[in-house]
TORVO-518725 format. One record per residue (C-alpha): residue number from 1; residue in one letter; x, y negated, z. Coordinates in Angstrom, 3 decimals, always signed. Layout:
N
torgu->NUM | bake->a | X->X | Y->Y | Z->Z
...
END
This chain:
275
torgu->1 | bake->m | X->+0.000 | Y->+0.000 | Z->+0.000
torgu->2 | bake->s | X->+1.381 | Y->-3.410 | Z->-0.948
torgu->3 | bake->a | X->+1.799 | Y->-6.310 | Z->+1.420
torgu->4 | bake->w | X->-0.355 | Y->-8.685 | Z->-0.597
torgu->5 | bake->a | X->-3.625 | Y->-8.036 | Z->+1.242
torgu->6 | bake->p | X->-2.129 | Y->-8.662 | Z->+4.739
torgu->7 | bake->l | X->-0.307 | Y->-11.702 | Z->+3.361
torgu->8 | bake->f | X->-3.520 | Y->-13.235 | Z->+2.013
torgu->9 | bake->a | X->-5.245 | Y->-12.578 | Z->+5.357
torgu->10 | bake->v | X->-2.422 | Y->-14.075 | Z->+7.415
torgu->11 | bake->v | X->-2.206 | Y->-17.215 | Z->+5.288
torgu->12 | bake->g | X->-5.981 | Y->-17.583 | Z->+5.463
torgu->13 | bake->a | X->-5.926 | Y->-17.276 | Z->+9.262
torgu->14 | bake->l | X->-3.118 | Y->-19.844 | Z->+9.501
torgu->15 | bake->t | X->-5.120 | Y->-22.195 | Z->+7.310
torgu->16 | bake->f | X->-7.991 | Y->-22.111 | Z->+9.813
torgu->17 | bake->l | X->-5.670 | Y->-22.279 | Z->+12.823
torgu->18 | bake->f | X->-3.602 | Y->-25.303 | Z->+11.825
torgu->19 | bake->t | X->-6.409 | Y->-27.385 | Z->+10.324
torgu->20 | bake->r | X->-9.182 | Y->-26.967 | Z->+12.887
torgu->21 | bake->r | X->-8.251 | Y->-30.252 | Z->+14.592
torgu->22 | bake->t | X->-7.865 | Y->-32.255 | Z->+11.411
torgu->23 | bake->s | X->-10.470 | Y->-34.611 | Z->+9.959
torgu->24 | bake->d | X->-13.727 | Y->-33.398 | Z->+8.471
torgu->25 | bake->r | X->-12.544 | Y->-34.444 | Z->+5.004
torgu->26 | bake->a | X->-9.412 | Y->-32.300 | Z->+5.335
torgu->27 | bake->r | X->-11.378 | Y->-29.323 | Z->+6.647
torgu->28 | bake->a | X->-13.762 | Y->-29.623 | Z->+3.706
torgu->29 | bake->v | X->-10.759 | Y->-28.614 | Z->+1.571
torgu->30 | bake->t | X->-8.817 | Y->-26.264 | Z->+3.837
torgu->31 | bake->y | X->-11.735 | Y->-24.192 | Z->+5.131
torgu->32 | bake->p | X->-12.883 | Y->-23.079 | Z->+1.638
torgu->33 | bake->i | X->-9.237 | Y->-22.252 | Z->+0.858
torgu->34 | bake->g | X->-9.083 | Y->-20.098 | Z->+3.989
torgu->35 | bake->v | X->-12.286 | Y->-18.267 | Z->+3.108
torgu->36 | bake->t | X->-10.979 | Y->-17.727 | Z->-0.445
torgu->37 | bake->l | X->-7.748 | Y->-16.236 | Z->+0.895
torgu->38 | bake->f | X->-9.696 | Y->-13.833 | Z->+3.110
torgu->39 | bake->g | X->-11.769 | Y->-12.884 | Z->+0.077
torgu->40 | bake->l | X->-8.620 | Y->-12.243 | Z->-1.943
torgu->41 | bake->a | X->-7.285 | Y->-10.077 | Z->+0.872
torgu->42 | bake->g | X->-10.458 | Y->-7.981 | Z->+0.870
torgu->43 | bake->w | X->-10.415 | Y->-7.780 | Z->-2.915
torgu->44 | bake->q | X->-6.781 | Y->-6.631 | Z->-3.033
torgu->45 | bake->l | X->-7.342 | Y->-4.116 | Z->-0.226
torgu->46 | bake->a | X->-10.433 | Y->-2.658 | Z->-1.911
torgu->47 | bake->c | X->-8.524 | Y->-2.219 | Z->-5.196
torgu->48 | bake->e | X->-5.688 | Y->-0.430 | Z->-3.410
torgu->49 | bake->l | X->-7.970 | Y->+1.866 | Z->-1.413
torgu->50 | bake->v | X->-10.277 | Y->+2.811 | Z->-4.258
torgu->51 | bake->r | X->-7.483 | Y->+2.877 | Z->-6.866
torgu->52 | bake->a | X->-9.946 | Y->+2.342 | Z->-9.665
torgu->53 | bake->e | X->-8.146 | Y->+1.464 | Z->-12.872
torgu->54 | bake->v | X->-11.262 | Y->-0.153 | Z->-14.280
torgu->55 | bake->f | X->-11.547 | Y->-2.958 | Z->-11.734
torgu->56 | bake->p | X->-8.658 | Y->-5.460 | Z->-11.844
torgu->57 | bake->t | X->-6.654 | Y->-6.808 | Z->-8.914
torgu->58 | bake->p | X->-6.347 | Y->-10.561 | Z->-8.243
torgu->59 | bake->f | X->-2.973 | Y->-10.584 | Z->-10.006
torgu->60 | bake->d | X->-4.433 | Y->-8.826 | Z->-13.046
torgu->61 | bake->v | X->-7.088 | Y->-11.534 | Z->-13.202
torgu->62 | bake->l | X->-4.437 | Y->-14.242 | Z->-12.834
torgu->63 | bake->a | X->-2.505 | Y->-12.785 | Z->-15.764
torgu->64 | bake->a | X->-5.725 | Y->-12.539 | Z->-17.796
torgu->65 | bake->s | X->-6.506 | Y->-16.184 | Z->-17.004
torgu->66 | bake->a | X->-3.106 | Y->-17.197 | Z->-18.359
torgu->67 | bake->e | X->-3.822 | Y->-15.122 | Z->-21.466
torgu->68 | bake->l | X->-7.141 | Y->-16.896 | Z->-21.986
torgu->69 | bake->i | X->-5.537 | Y->-20.313 | Z->-21.615
torgu->70 | bake->e | X->-2.741 | Y->-19.478 | Z->-24.035
torgu->71 | bake->s | X->-5.178 | Y->-18.135 | Z->-26.614
torgu->72 | bake->q | X->-6.960 | Y->-21.548 | Z->-26.653
torgu->73 | bake->r | X->-10.257 | Y->-19.750 | Z->-27.182
torgu->74 | bake->l | X->-11.379 | Y->-20.463 | Z->-23.627
torgu->75 | bake->w | X->-11.726 | Y->-24.206 | Z->-24.167
torgu->76 | bake->g | X->-13.994 | Y->-23.816 | Z->-27.179
torgu->77 | bake->d | X->-16.282 | Y->-21.442 | Z->-25.284
torgu->78 | bake->i | X->-16.402 | Y->-23.789 | Z->-22.276
torgu->79 | bake->v | X->-17.364 | Y->-26.698 | Z->-24.531
torgu->80 | bake->a | X->-20.050 | Y->-24.593 | Z->-26.238
torgu->81 | bake->s | X->-21.645 | Y->-23.598 | Z->-22.919
torgu->82 | bake->l | X->-21.475 | Y->-27.104 | Z->-21.467
torgu->83 | bake->y | X->-22.940 | Y->-28.594 | Z->-24.648
torgu->84 | bake->r | X->-26.018 | Y->-26.365 | Z->-24.437
torgu->85 | bake->v | X->-26.453 | Y->-26.902 | Z->-20.696
torgu->86 | bake->t | X->-26.057 | Y->-30.681 | Z->-20.970
torgu->87 | bake->w | X->-28.683 | Y->-31.130 | Z->-23.678
torgu->88 | bake->g | X->-31.147 | Y->-28.658 | Z->-22.180
torgu->89 | bake->f | X->-30.779 | Y->-30.014 | Z->-18.657
torgu->90 | bake->f | X->-31.169 | Y->-33.682 | Z->-19.582
torgu->91 | bake->l | X->-34.157 | Y->-32.948 | Z->-21.806
torgu->92 | bake->a | X->-35.759 | Y->-31.036 | Z->-18.925
torgu->93 | bake->a | X->-35.067 | Y->-33.887 | Z->-16.514
torgu->94 | bake->g | X->-36.409 | Y->-36.437 | Z->-19.005
torgu->95 | bake->v | X->-39.688 | Y->-34.534 | Z->-19.293
torgu->96 | bake->g | X->-39.956 | Y->-32.858 | Z->-15.889
torgu->97 | bake->i | X->-39.402 | Y->-35.872 | Z->-13.627
torgu->98 | bake->p | X->-42.045 | Y->-38.154 | Z->-15.226
torgu->99 | bake->l | X->-44.501 | Y->-35.246 | Z->-15.465
torgu->100 | bake->g | X->-43.883 | Y->-34.273 | Z->-11.846
torgu->101 | bake->l | X->-44.377 | Y->-37.860 | Z->-10.695
torgu->102 | bake->v | X->-47.679 | Y->-38.188 | Z->-12.545
torgu->103 | bake->v | X->-49.011 | Y->-34.780 | Z->-11.512
torgu->104 | bake->g | X->-47.925 | Y->-35.293 | Z->-7.917
torgu->105 | bake->w | X->-49.467 | Y->-38.780 | Z->-7.722
torgu->106 | bake->s | X->-52.759 | Y->-38.149 | Z->-9.526
torgu->107 | bake->t | X->-55.176 | Y->-35.657 | Z->-7.988
torgu->108 | bake->r | X->-56.946 | Y->-35.085 | Z->-11.303
torgu->109 | bake->s | X->-53.661 | Y->-34.406 | Z->-13.074
torgu->110 | bake->f | X->-52.644 | Y->-32.045 | Z->-10.294
torgu->111 | bake->l | X->-55.862 | Y->-30.054 | Z->-10.603
torgu->112 | bake->a | X->-55.431 | Y->-29.862 | Z->-14.375
torgu->113 | bake->f | X->-51.736 | Y->-29.097 | Z->-14.750
torgu->114 | bake->n | X->-50.659 | Y->-27.353 | Z->-11.546
torgu->115 | bake->p | X->-52.274 | Y->-23.952 | Z->-12.354
torgu->116 | bake->v | X->-50.598 | Y->-23.923 | Z->-15.777
torgu->117 | bake->i | X->-47.209 | Y->-24.876 | Z->-14.341
torgu->118 | bake->q | X->-47.457 | Y->-22.300 | Z->-11.560
torgu->119 | bake->g | X->-48.532 | Y->-19.659 | Z->-14.070
torgu->120 | bake->l | X->-45.568 | Y->-20.220 | Z->-16.387
torgu->121 | bake->r | X->-42.969 | Y->-20.855 | Z->-13.689
torgu->122 | bake->p | X->-42.501 | Y->-17.193 | Z->-12.583
torgu->123 | bake->v | X->-41.714 | Y->-16.063 | Z->-16.145
torgu->124 | bake->s | X->-37.952 | Y->-15.493 | Z->-16.246
torgu->125 | bake->p | X->-36.092 | Y->-17.618 | Z->-18.817
torgu->126 | bake->i | X->-34.286 | Y->-14.424 | Z->-19.818
torgu->127 | bake->a | X->-37.623 | Y->-13.047 | Z->-21.015
torgu->128 | bake->w | X->-37.800 | Y->-15.938 | Z->-23.497
torgu->129 | bake->i | X->-34.542 | Y->-14.927 | Z->-25.233
torgu->130 | bake->p | X->-36.192 | Y->-12.839 | Z->-28.008
torgu->131 | bake->i | X->-38.673 | Y->-15.635 | Z->-28.717
torgu->132 | bake->a | X->-35.930 | Y->-18.269 | Z->-28.666
torgu->133 | bake->i | X->-33.882 | Y->-16.287 | Z->-31.193
torgu->134 | bake->l | X->-36.975 | Y->-15.754 | Z->-33.349
torgu->135 | bake->w | X->-37.803 | Y->-19.464 | Z->-33.366
torgu->136 | bake->f | X->-34.333 | Y->-21.028 | Z->-33.491
torgu->137 | bake->g | X->-31.998 | Y->-18.240 | Z->-34.576
torgu->138 | bake->i | X->-28.614 | Y->-17.504 | Z->-33.011
torgu->139 | bake->g | X->-27.020 | Y->-20.803 | Z->-32.146
torgu->140 | bake->d | X->-27.152 | Y->-23.931 | Z->-30.037
torgu->141 | bake->l | X->-30.869 | Y->-24.660 | Z->-30.419
torgu->142 | bake->a | X->-31.863 | Y->-21.340 | Z->-28.864
torgu->143 | bake->g | X->-29.528 | Y->-21.973 | Z->-25.934
torgu->144 | bake->i | X->-30.794 | Y->-25.524 | Z->-25.433
torgu->145 | bake->f | X->-34.378 | Y->-24.267 | Z->-25.478
torgu->146 | bake->l | X->-33.619 | Y->-21.640 | Z->-22.822
torgu->147 | bake->i | X->-31.838 | Y->-24.183 | Z->-20.632
torgu->148 | bake->f | X->-34.773 | Y->-26.550 | Z->-21.013
torgu->149 | bake->l | X->-37.173 | Y->-23.866 | Z->-19.801
torgu->150 | bake->s | X->-34.969 | Y->-22.758 | Z->-16.911
torgu->151 | bake->s | X->-34.492 | Y->-26.357 | Z->-15.703
torgu->152 | bake->f | X->-37.933 | Y->-27.777 | Z->-16.441
torgu->153 | bake->f | X->-39.925 | Y->-25.865 | Z->-13.848
torgu->154 | bake->p | X->-37.640 | Y->-26.393 | Z->-10.808
torgu->155 | bake->i | X->-37.409 | Y->-30.101 | Z->-11.622
torgu->156 | bake->t | X->-41.147 | Y->-30.522 | Z->-12.224
torgu->157 | bake->v | X->-42.268 | Y->-28.542 | Z->-9.188
torgu->158 | bake->g | X->-39.688 | Y->-30.236 | Z->-6.954
torgu->159 | bake->t | X->-40.794 | Y->-33.682 | Z->-8.119
torgu->160 | bake->m | X->-44.467 | Y->-32.821 | Z->-7.629
torgu->161 | bake->a | X->-43.798 | Y->-31.587 | Z->-4.087
torgu->162 | bake->a | X->-41.692 | Y->-34.654 | Z->-3.301
torgu->163 | bake->v | X->-44.541 | Y->-37.008 | Z->-4.245
torgu->164 | bake->r | X->-47.319 | Y->-35.049 | Z->-2.572
torgu->165 | bake->n | X->-45.364 | Y->-34.661 | Z->+0.672
torgu->166 | bake->i | X->-44.996 | Y->-38.402 | Z->+1.195
torgu->167 | bake->s | X->-46.781 | Y->-39.465 | Z->+4.350
torgu->168 | bake->l | X->-50.029 | Y->-41.377 | Z->+3.881
torgu->169 | bake->v | X->-48.879 | Y->-43.658 | Z->+6.692
torgu->170 | bake->h | X->-46.173 | Y->-45.077 | Z->+4.420
torgu->171 | bake->q | X->-48.608 | Y->-45.651 | Z->+1.581
torgu->172 | bake->r | X->-51.206 | Y->-47.304 | Z->+3.814
torgu->173 | bake->s | X->-48.544 | Y->-49.489 | Z->+5.421
torgu->174 | bake->a | X->-47.512 | Y->-50.694 | Z->+1.970
torgu->175 | bake->m | X->-51.135 | Y->-51.469 | Z->+1.129
torgu->176 | bake->n | X->-51.448 | Y->-53.467 | Z->+4.334
torgu->177 | bake->f | X->-48.603 | Y->-55.650 | Z->+3.039
torgu->178 | bake->g | X->-50.545 | Y->-56.324 | Z->-0.140
torgu->179 | bake->l | X->-49.023 | Y->-53.720 | Z->-2.436
torgu->180 | bake->k | X->-51.446 | Y->-51.982 | Z->-4.757
torgu->181 | bake->g | X->-51.460 | Y->-49.432 | Z->-7.570
torgu->182 | bake->i | X->-48.240 | Y->-49.234 | Z->-9.513
torgu->183 | bake->e | X->-46.409 | Y->-51.400 | Z->-6.971
torgu->184 | bake->v | X->-47.017 | Y->-48.814 | Z->-4.240
torgu->185 | bake->f | X->-45.759 | Y->-46.141 | Z->-6.589
torgu->186 | bake->r | X->-42.664 | Y->-48.093 | Z->-7.628
torgu->187 | bake->r | X->-41.606 | Y->-49.483 | Z->-4.247
torgu->188 | bake->v | X->-42.712 | Y->-46.707 | Z->-1.862
torgu->189 | bake->v | X->-43.503 | Y->-43.403 | Z->-3.561
torgu->190 | bake->l | X->-40.577 | Y->-43.230 | Z->-5.976
torgu->191 | bake->p | X->-37.849 | Y->-44.194 | Z->-3.450
torgu->192 | bake->a | X->-39.299 | Y->-41.786 | Z->-0.900
torgu->193 | bake->a | X->-39.318 | Y->-38.938 | Z->-3.416
torgu->194 | bake->l | X->-35.810 | Y->-39.474 | Z->-4.825
torgu->195 | bake->p | X->-33.856 | Y->-37.358 | Z->-2.271
torgu->196 | bake->q | X->-36.014 | Y->-34.307 | Z->-2.927
torgu->197 | bake->i | X->-35.882 | Y->-34.947 | Z->-6.683
torgu->198 | bake->i | X->-32.080 | Y->-34.878 | Z->-6.552
torgu->199 | bake->t | X->-32.236 | Y->-31.611 | Z->-4.624
torgu->200 | bake->s | X->-34.452 | Y->-30.152 | Z->-7.339
torgu->201 | bake->l | X->-31.922 | Y->-31.327 | Z->-9.942
torgu->202 | bake->r | X->-29.155 | Y->-29.471 | Z->-8.096
torgu->203 | bake->i | X->-31.211 | Y->-26.288 | Z->-8.008
torgu->204 | bake->a | X->-32.164 | Y->-26.614 | Z->-11.671
torgu->205 | bake->l | X->-28.570 | Y->-27.174 | Z->-12.775
torgu->206 | bake->g | X->-27.448 | Y->-24.033 | Z->-10.922
torgu->207 | bake->v | X->-30.199 | Y->-22.008 | Z->-12.566
torgu->208 | bake->a | X->-29.347 | Y->-23.487 | Z->-15.970
torgu->209 | bake->w | X->-25.678 | Y->-22.538 | Z->-15.664
torgu->210 | bake->l | X->-26.691 | Y->-19.000 | Z->-14.695
torgu->211 | bake->v | X->-29.160 | Y->-18.624 | Z->-17.543
torgu->212 | bake->i | X->-26.870 | Y->-19.888 | Z->-20.310
torgu->213 | bake->v | X->-24.240 | Y->-17.282 | Z->-19.452
torgu->214 | bake->a | X->-26.857 | Y->-14.520 | Z->-19.546
torgu->215 | bake->a | X->-28.298 | Y->-15.826 | Z->-22.811
torgu->216 | bake->e | X->-24.887 | Y->-16.059 | Z->-24.466
torgu->217 | bake->m | X->-24.206 | Y->-12.430 | Z->-23.619
torgu->218 | bake->v | X->-27.100 | Y->-11.200 | Z->-25.757
torgu->219 | bake->g | X->-28.087 | Y->-13.894 | Z->-28.225
torgu->220 | bake->m | X->-25.191 | Y->-16.271 | Z->-28.982
torgu->221 | bake->d | X->-21.981 | Y->-16.158 | Z->-30.969
torgu->222 | bake->s | X->-19.968 | Y->-18.456 | Z->-28.681
torgu->223 | bake->g | X->-19.781 | Y->-19.588 | Z->-25.069
torgu->224 | bake->l | X->-18.568 | Y->-18.079 | Z->-21.814
torgu->225 | bake->g | X->-21.260 | Y->-15.406 | Z->-21.775
torgu->226 | bake->y | X->-20.266 | Y->-14.321 | Z->-25.263
torgu->227 | bake->l | X->-16.626 | Y->-14.280 | Z->-24.118
torgu->228 | bake->i | X->-17.525 | Y->-11.855 | Z->-21.310
torgu->229 | bake->n | X->-19.382 | Y->-9.582 | Z->-23.698
torgu->230 | bake->d | X->-16.551 | Y->-9.719 | Z->-26.212
torgu->231 | bake->a | X->-13.927 | Y->-8.895 | Z->-23.556
torgu->232 | bake->r | X->-15.950 | Y->-5.899 | Z->-22.411
torgu->233 | bake->n | X->-16.171 | Y->-4.578 | Z->-25.956
torgu->234 | bake->m | X->-12.495 | Y->-5.283 | Z->-26.627
torgu->235 | bake->g | X->-11.163 | Y->-2.097 | Z->-25.075
torgu->236 | bake->s | X->-12.911 | Y->-2.680 | Z->-21.730
torgu->237 | bake->r | X->-10.761 | Y->-5.674 | Z->-20.783
torgu->238 | bake->y | X->-12.339 | Y->-6.131 | Z->-17.370
torgu->239 | bake->d | X->-9.486 | Y->-8.353 | Z->-16.282
torgu->240 | bake->l | X->-10.652 | Y->-10.858 | Z->-18.910
torgu->241 | bake->v | X->-14.257 | Y->-10.337 | Z->-17.791
torgu->242 | bake->v | X->-13.457 | Y->-11.205 | Z->-14.175
torgu->243 | bake->a | X->-11.191 | Y->-14.084 | Z->-15.229
torgu->244 | bake->t | X->-14.102 | Y->-15.564 | Z->-17.188
torgu->245 | bake->m | X->-16.377 | Y->-15.056 | Z->-14.179
torgu->246 | bake->v | X->-13.921 | Y->-17.060 | Z->-12.066
torgu->247 | bake->v | X->-13.984 | Y->-19.853 | Z->-14.655
torgu->248 | bake->i | X->-17.791 | Y->-19.832 | Z->-14.595
torgu->249 | bake->g | X->-17.784 | Y->-20.146 | Z->-10.810
torgu->250 | bake->l | X->-15.272 | Y->-23.002 | Z->-10.825
torgu->251 | bake->i | X->-17.263 | Y->-24.929 | Z->-13.420
torgu->252 | bake->g | X->-20.408 | Y->-24.339 | Z->-11.354
torgu->253 | bake->i | X->-18.691 | Y->-25.923 | Z->-8.338
torgu->254 | bake->v | X->-17.652 | Y->-28.940 | Z->-10.401
torgu->255 | bake->l | X->-21.163 | Y->-29.392 | Z->-11.799
torgu->256 | bake->d | X->-22.675 | Y->-29.271 | Z->-8.316
torgu->257 | bake->m | X->-20.134 | Y->-31.815 | Z->-7.052
torgu->258 | bake->m | X->-20.992 | Y->-34.118 | Z->-9.932
torgu->259 | bake->i | X->-24.722 | Y->-34.031 | Z->-9.286
torgu->260 | bake->r | X->-24.168 | Y->-34.565 | Z->-5.560
torgu->261 | bake->k | X->-22.581 | Y->-37.896 | Z->-6.408
torgu->262 | bake->l | X->-26.144 | Y->-39.130 | Z->-6.878
torgu->263 | bake->e | X->-26.673 | Y->-38.727 | Z->-3.128
torgu->264 | bake->r | X->-24.252 | Y->-41.583 | Z->-2.473
torgu->265 | bake->f | X->-26.443 | Y->-44.255 | Z->-4.033
torgu->266 | bake->d | X->-27.997 | Y->-46.600 | Z->-1.493
torgu->267 | bake->e | X->-31.500 | Y->-45.848 | Z->-2.800
torgu->268 | bake->v | X->-31.277 | Y->-42.199 | Z->-1.694
torgu->269 | bake->r | X->-28.588 | Y->-42.123 | Z->+0.986
torgu->270 | bake->w | X->-31.161 | Y->-42.625 | Z->+3.700
torgu->271 | bake->g | X->-32.641 | Y->-39.205 | Z->+2.919
torgu->272 | bake->y | X->-29.479 | Y->-37.260 | Z->+3.821
torgu->273 | bake->v | X->-28.252 | Y->-36.708 | Z->+7.337
torgu->274 | bake->e | X->-24.511 | Y->-37.064 | Z->+7.931
torgu->275 | bake->r | X->-23.179 | Y->-34.166 | Z->+10.028
END
């Protein structure tokens, strides 16, 4: 048995030990590193105990990552996936947020549209893949359509819930100050709903990133999902498969960090508790 697994575990433990009295900002970096090192230790140990040639070790994945970078194919697939997610997500936000605001604010609209939305929402976006390919063929449009569907319902339902959960006390207080109709909506309802809307955007973006990888594995000719499928068929290169999975996870972290930047705006900061 090699010494790599104990080494990862020891370094991870030291990371926790020597940074526990540092600032919260420093621990926000060092603690995830410590957890990652413990995960690498468990991964390396499992590979050594099972001795399965199919599943790669962390160092096999590191070598495969270098191979992907050198081949220059990785960057094109990353761009293809991000292109589809960006267009689909922003289209879903552009439609879902206004629709959710209207349906959440108007009782008649809620009675009319909510049953339809709740009926379509449980249908997995993956189930739409054959229809998307039939309508749009194999390419970007099918991927954008699937991302739109996967993002639209979390955004719409989250926006609806955000509006309908606003306390009537706030609305009546605004009316007592002379605000009516659209002014109540603009100056009270919308600001009060923004924190929950941003949360729904975070959830939708995570779902979108998951769905595009699955869609690219079965119905696309480029992207990170297609890269995984191609690596599996290329002599069972599972080291490349896992390396691509790591890339997908890292991009997912970056996307979540980017959307959380919205929480720092003064208009929504009040809705988040600092811990």
